[in-house]
N, C-alpha and C positions, 0 to 999 in steps of 0.2 A: 504494500500500500504506500502511495506517495506521501512523504512527510513534508509538511509546510516548512518553508525556509525560516530559519531562526537567526537572529543577529549573532555574530561571533562573540565568544566569551572575551573578557578583557585581555587575557594572555594571547588569544588568537589575534585580536586587534593590534596589540603591540608588535607581534611578529609581522603583520601585514604592513604596518607603517615603517618598520625597520627595513623590510625588504624594498619598499618603494623608495626610501631614502638612499639606500645603497645603489639602486638602479639609476637614480638621478646623478649620483656622484660619478658612477662609471660613464654615464653619457657625457657629462661635462669633461671628463678626462679625455674621452675619445675625440670630442669636438676640439678641445684645446690642442690636441696633437696635430690637427690639420694646419698646414702653413698659412693658408688663407685667413684662418680665424686668428692666428697669432699676429699676423700682420695688421689686421683690422683693429684688434683690441689691445695690442701690446703698447708699452709706454712710448715707443717710437712712432706711433700712428699719427700723432698730432704734428703738423708741420712746424718747424722752428721759425721763430720770429726773426726776421732779418735785422741784424744789428745796424745801427746808424753811425756807430763810431768804432774805432779800433779795427778798421778794415784795411786790407791791402789794396792800395791804389796804384796800379802799375802805370807807368808813363804812356802817353799817347804818341805813337810813331808819326813821323812826318809823312804827309801824303803829297807826293809830287803833282798829282792830278789837281790839287787845290789851286795851283797857279801862284801860290804865295812864295816869297823868298824863304829860304830855310830858317832864317832867324827872325822872321816877321811874326807879329802877334797874330793869333788865330782865334776864330770863334770857339766858344766853350762848348764841347760836345755835351749833349743832354745826359749821357749816361756815365760821365766820369765823376769820380769822387775826389775830394780834397785829401791828400795823404796825411795831413795833420789832424783833422777832426772827423773825417769821414762824411762830411756833408756834400751835397751836390752843388758845385759852384754855379751851374746854369740856373739855379733857382734864386740866386742873388746876383744878377748881372751888374748891378750898380756897385758891387763890392769886389767883384772877381779880380783875380790876379793870376799870373802864370810865369813860368820860367821855361827856357828852351836850352837843351843841352847841345853840345857840339855835333852830335850825330843826328840832330833834328827831333829827338824825342822831346815831349813837353809834359810838364806837370801843371795842373790847374789848382787854384786855391779859392776858398770861399771868401777871403778877405785879405787886405794888406797885412793884418796881424798874423794870419796863418802863413803868409809868405815870409815874413821876418822870422817867425818861429822855425820854419823849414830851413831857411838860410843859416840859422844858428846851429843846426845839427842835421845836415843833409843825409849823412849815412844812416841816421836813425830812422828817418821816414822813407828813404829810398836806398835800401841796402845795396852796396856795390857801387853807389854813386858818390861823387864828391862835389863840393862847391866849385872847384876848379874847372869842372866840365861844363858849367853853366855859361852860356854865351849871350843870353838876353834875359832881361827881367822886365815884366810889365805889370802895371796896376791900372785900374779903371779910374779915369778922371771924373770926379763927381759932377763937375760943371757940364761937360760935354758928353759924358757916358761913352767916351772913346778910350782906346788904349794909349798909355803914355809910358815912356821909359821910367821904371821905378826909381832909378838912381838920380834922375833929374826932377822928380816930382817932389811936392811938398805935402806934409801930413799934419793933421790936426789931432792933438791928443787932449783928453779931458773935456770933450764936448758932450752935449746931451745926445748926440747921435749914437745909436746902438747898432752894432754889427749883426751879422746873421746869427751869432750865438747869443744875441740879446744881452750883450755886455759891452764894455768899453772897447773901442777899436781905433783904427787909424785911417779915417777917410782921406783919400788922396786927391791932389789937384795938380794940374799941369802948370799953373802959375802961382806964384807966391801971393799975388794980389787977390786971386779968387779964394785962396786958403784963408787969408786975413779977413775977407768979407764973411766967409763962413764962420770963422771963430768969433767975429763981432756979433753974429746973430745967434749962434748956438753955444758960445763959450769955448774955452780951450786955448791951447797954445800951438803956434805954427812951428813945425820942425822940418829941417831939410833931411834928406835921406841919411846922411852921415850922423845926424843927431839922434836917430832912433837907436838907442843902445840896448845892450842885453838886459840891463836892469828894468828898463821900461817895458820891454817885450815880455819879460817874466812876470811883471806886475799885471799887465793887461791880460796875459794868458791865464793867470790864476783866477781871473774874474769869471771866466766861462768854463766850459768843460772840454778844453782842448787837449787834455792828457791823452796820450796814445798808448 
């Protein structure tokens, strides 16, 4: 005679739950052994955030097809980074600077301050290079937004103008008169290239996050 179903006894229920738990554990182990699952769920699954500083910024080679002389100032490529701070100089065209090496390679900077920091320790920011290999230095003239020889330019220190790093910098001018006009409006002191010494560069560099 058919017996009606009766709920399992407490001991039987415990064994059923234990068996189900073991089955789930085994299933999880099997799934984790699959490479596709480990790749999707592992700690390396999330993409790394691209760092904006402390990056390697290789020099940009000379392009003969540009039609520019080897030592002439060049437009700043959109994808190059400053070797000092890692920023993109093309995003701050009013502050950009550059140097050109004897072989035609160029390094671009986000500001005159970064240029001076670079010149103070070229081998640190461009391993294998030296200051003696540099044949041209350029900064952006604030007044005309055109390139000017950094060694003949004038700089204003201590003004209210903040550079790309949102800290004190050295806005550059092709003429001393324009630099003085700027200083009269925004404050600060006018300096020639030779007057920008290592102490001032270190002081200004410490205001931002230029450490590499």
